[in-house]
C-alpha positions as CSV (number, residue, x, y, z in Angstrom):
1,M,-36.4,-2.0,-29.3
2,K,-39.5,-0.7,-26.8
3,K,-39.8,-4.3,-24.6
4,L,-35.5,-4.3,-24.5
5,L,-35.1,-0.2,-23.1
6,L,-38.1,-1.2,-21.1
7,V,-36.3,-4.4,-19.8
8,F,-33.0,-2.3,-19.6
9,M,-34.2,0.5,-17.6
10,G,-36.3,-2.0,-15.2
11,A,-33.1,-3.4,-14.4
12,A,-31.1,0.2,-13.8
13,M,-34.3,1.4,-11.4
14,L,-34.3,-2.2,-9.1
15,S,-30.8,-1.8,-8.5
16,G,-30.7,2.2,-7.8
17,C,-33.8,1.1,-5.6
18,D,-31.5,-1.4,-3.5
19,I,-29.2,1.4,-2.7
20,L,-31.5,3.5,-1.8
21,S,-33.0,1.0,0.6
22,K,-29.9,1.1,2.5
23,L,-29.5,4.2,2.9
24,P,-31.0,6.4,6.7
25,Q,-34.6,6.7,6.5
26,A,-35.2,10.4,7.6
27,T,-38.6,11.8,8.2
28,G,-39.3,15.7,8.0
29,L,-40.2,15.9,4.4
30,G,-44.1,16.0,4.8
31,G,-44.5,12.5,5.4
32,I,-42.0,11.2,1.9
33,T,-38.8,9.6,3.7
34,E,-35.7,10.9,2.3
35,A,-35.2,7.6,0.1
36,E,-38.5,8.0,-1.2
37,A,-37.7,11.3,-2.5
38,G,-34.6,10.4,-4.3
39,Q,-36.2,7.0,-5.7
40,G,-39.0,9.7,-6.9
41,I,-37.0,11.9,-8.9
42,K,-35.0,9.1,-10.1
43,E,-38.0,7.0,-11.1
44,A,-38.9,10.5,-13.2
45,L,-35.2,10.8,-14.6
46,S,-35.6,7.2,-15.5
47,Q,-39.2,7.7,-17.5
48,G,-37.9,10.7,-19.4
49,L,-34.8,9.2,-20.0
50,A,-37.1,6.0,-21.4
51,G,-39.2,8.4,-23.3
52,A,-37.0,10.9,-25.0
53,V,-34.6,7.9,-26.3
54,L,-38.2,6.0,-28.1
55,K,-39.2,8.8,-29.6
56,L,-36.1,9.5,-31.4
57,N,-33.9,6.3,-31.7
58,K,-36.4,5.5,-34.8
59,E,-36.6,6.0,-38.3
60,D,-38.3,9.3,-38.8
61,G,-38.0,10.2,-34.7
62,F,-35.8,13.3,-35.9
63,F,-36.9,13.9,-39.4
64,K,-40.3,13.9,-39.3
65,D,-40.3,15.9,-36.1
66,A,-41.7,19.7,-36.5
67,L,-39.8,20.6,-33.6
68,Y,-36.9,18.5,-33.4
69,K,-35.8,18.2,-37.7
70,I,-32.6,18.3,-37.9
71,L,-31.6,21.3,-40.8
72,L,-28.4,22.4,-42.2
73,P,-26.1,24.7,-40.2
74,P,-26.4,28.6,-40.2
75,D,-23.1,28.9,-41.7
76,A,-24.2,26.6,-44.5
77,K,-27.7,28.5,-45.1
78,K,-25.7,30.6,-48.1
79,V,-24.9,26.8,-49.6
80,E,-28.2,25.8,-49.6
81,N,-29.8,28.7,-50.8
82,T,-27.7,28.9,-53.6
83,L,-27.7,25.2,-54.7
84,R,-31.4,25.4,-54.8
85,S,-31.4,28.5,-56.7
86,L,-29.3,26.5,-59.5
87,G,-31.9,23.3,-59.3
88,F,-29.5,21.4,-56.6
89,N,-32.6,20.7,-54.8
90,S,-32.4,16.5,-54.4
91,M,-28.6,17.0,-53.6
92,V,-29.3,19.2,-50.8
93,D,-32.6,17.7,-49.7
94,K,-30.5,14.4,-49.5
95,A,-27.6,16.1,-46.8
96,I,-30.9,16.8,-44.7
97,L,-32.7,13.9,-44.9
98,Q,-29.2,11.7,-44.2
99,I,-28.0,13.7,-41.7
100,N,-31.6,13.4,-39.9
101,R,-30.5,9.2,-40.0
102,G,-27.6,9.7,-38.5
103,A,-28.9,11.4,-35.7
104,E,-31.7,8.9,-35.2
105,D,-29.1,5.9,-35.2
106,A,-27.7,7.9,-32.7
107,A,-30.0,8.9,-30.1
108,G,-29.6,4.8,-29.3
109,Y,-26.2,5.2,-27.5
110,A,-27.1,8.2,-24.9
111,K,-28.8,5.5,-22.9
112,P,-25.7,4.3,-20.4
113,I,-24.7,7.6,-20.5
114,F,-27.9,8.9,-19.0
115,V,-28.6,6.1,-17.0
116,N,-25.0,6.0,-15.4
117,A,-25.7,9.6,-14.8
118,I,-29.3,8.9,-12.5
119,K,-27.6,6.2,-10.9
120,N,-24.8,8.5,-9.5
121,M,-27.0,11.3,-8.8
122,T,-26.7,11.6,-5.0
123,L,-29.6,11.8,-2.2
124,Q,-29.4,15.2,-1.4
125,D,-29.3,16.5,-4.8
126,A,-32.8,14.2,-5.6
127,I,-34.3,15.4,-2.7
128,G,-33.7,19.3,-3.6
129,L,-35.0,18.3,-6.4
130,V,-37.7,16.9,-5.7
131,K,-38.6,20.1,-3.8
132,N,-37.2,22.6,-6.4
133,G,-39.9,21.6,-9.1
134,D,-40.7,23.0,-12.7
135,T,-37.5,21.3,-14.8
136,S,-34.9,21.4,-12.2
137,A,-34.2,17.9,-12.1
138,T,-33.4,18.1,-15.9
139,H,-31.3,21.3,-15.9
140,F,-29.3,19.3,-12.8
141,F,-28.5,16.3,-15.0
142,R,-28.3,18.6,-18.3
143,E,-25.2,20.3,-16.3
144,K,-23.9,17.1,-14.6
145,T,-23.5,15.4,-18.2
146,T,-23.6,17.4,-21.1
147,A,-19.5,17.5,-21.3
148,Q,-19.4,13.3,-21.0
149,L,-22.6,13.0,-23.2
150,T,-20.7,15.2,-26.0
151,A,-17.2,13.7,-25.6
152,A,-19.0,9.8,-25.2
153,F,-21.8,11.1,-27.9
154,L,-19.6,13.1,-30.8
155,P,-17.9,9.7,-32.3
156,V,-20.7,8.0,-32.0
157,I,-22.7,10.4,-34.4
158,K,-19.7,10.5,-36.1
159,S,-19.7,6.8,-37.1
160,S,-23.7,7.0,-37.4
161,L,-23.5,10.1,-40.0
162,D,-20.9,8.3,-42.1
163,K,-22.4,5.2,-42.1
164,V,-26.0,6.3,-43.9
165,D,-23.4,8.4,-45.8
166,A,-24.6,11.6,-44.5
167,T,-21.1,13.0,-44.5
168,K,-20.8,11.8,-48.1
169,Y,-23.9,14.1,-48.9
170,Y,-23.5,16.9,-46.8
171,G,-19.8,16.7,-48.3
172,D,-21.1,16.8,-52.0
173,V,-22.9,19.7,-51.0
174,I,-20.3,21.8,-49.4
175,T,-17.5,20.3,-52.4
176,K,-20.4,21.3,-55.1
177,Y,-20.3,25.1,-53.6
178,N,-17.0,25.5,-52.6
179,N,-15.9,24.7,-56.5
180,F,-18.1,27.4,-58.2
181,P,-15.6,29.7,-59.5
182,L,-17.6,32.6,-57.9
183,T,-17.1,31.0,-54.8
184,V,-14.9,33.5,-52.8
185,K,-15.2,32.1,-48.8
186,K,-15.0,28.8,-48.0
187,V,-17.5,27.0,-46.3
188,N,-16.4,24.2,-43.4
189,P,-18.3,23.5,-40.7
190,D,-18.1,20.7,-38.1
191,L,-21.3,18.6,-39.4
192,A,-20.7,16.0,-36.5
193,G,-20.8,18.8,-33.7
194,F,-23.5,20.8,-35.0
195,V,-25.8,17.3,-35.2
196,T,-24.5,16.2,-31.8
197,D,-25.6,19.5,-30.1
198,K,-28.8,19.4,-31.9
199,A,-29.4,15.5,-30.9
200,T,-28.6,16.2,-27.3
201,T,-30.7,18.9,-27.0
202,A,-34.0,17.4,-28.1
203,L,-32.8,14.3,-26.0
204,F,-33.0,16.4,-23.3
205,D,-36.1,19.2,-24.1
206,L,-38.2,15.5,-23.9
207,V,-37.1,14.8,-20.3
208,A,-37.9,18.0,-19.6
209,I,-41.4,18.1,-20.9
210,E,-41.9,14.3,-19.1
211,E,-40.5,15.5,-16.1
212,K,-43.1,18.8,-16.2
213,N,-45.5,16.9,-17.2
214,I,-44.7,14.2,-14.0
215,R,-45.1,17.0,-11.6
216,T,-48.1,18.5,-13.0
217,N,-50.1,15.4,-14.2
218,I,-51.6,12.8,-12.4
219,A,-52.2,10.3,-14.8
220,A,-48.3,10.4,-16.0
221,R,-47.3,9.1,-12.4
222,T,-47.5,5.8,-13.3
223,T,-45.7,4.1,-9.9
224,D,-46.9,4.1,-6.6
225,I,-43.3,6.0,-5.6
226,L,-44.2,8.8,-8.3
227,K,-47.6,9.3,-7.1
228,K,-46.4,9.5,-3.8
229,V,-44.0,11.8,-4.2
230,F,-44.7,14.1,-6.5
231,G,-48.6,13.9,-4.9
232,Q,-47.0,15.8,-1.7
233,K,-47.3,19.8,-1.7
234,W,-43.6,20.8,-1.0
235,N,-42.3,23.9,1.0
């Protein structure tokens, strides 16, 4: 999986480099051309993307990560507490496990959406993001792709949840709670939407971490263009 992803990302970057090489080469950026600045920010995002997908798109990528593990939706917290108090711990734990398995399975489908967004980033956008610093590239990327990513990710998440029986296990939990004689307010949260939001947030968080690392850590600049662009002092 890792080898395939690296080959995929390399092909995408070569395509991006071909396009950038045909653009006007302007100077005035402290010795860095506009094309180099654009290529640098795209490589930074690609590296962050590769790291994020590889980290999450594997067994326990979500489930055993203390920060990104997906728990039951807040609306279902009362359900969880009630069921656990009645001895249904195993049922609740199974639902949480399968929810995370669904997110882990679906994370891999983010690759083409992210790669396409990077390829479509304009040269001027990229230059501005190189100068802005911190996690500005990830923030820009999030604003430009979240709606598209969610629209494309939601059916994949739902399919993934169904495939690993997460919907069934979660449905069992909700049904069990709703069928209690004393349950007045029935619960029917949107599980697929909730998991999609959590999964996309985790991906963007990891891309941001890698972007900041590249900007501040010389050792993280693994290519010549990253060393050249992010080693530059910007005004």
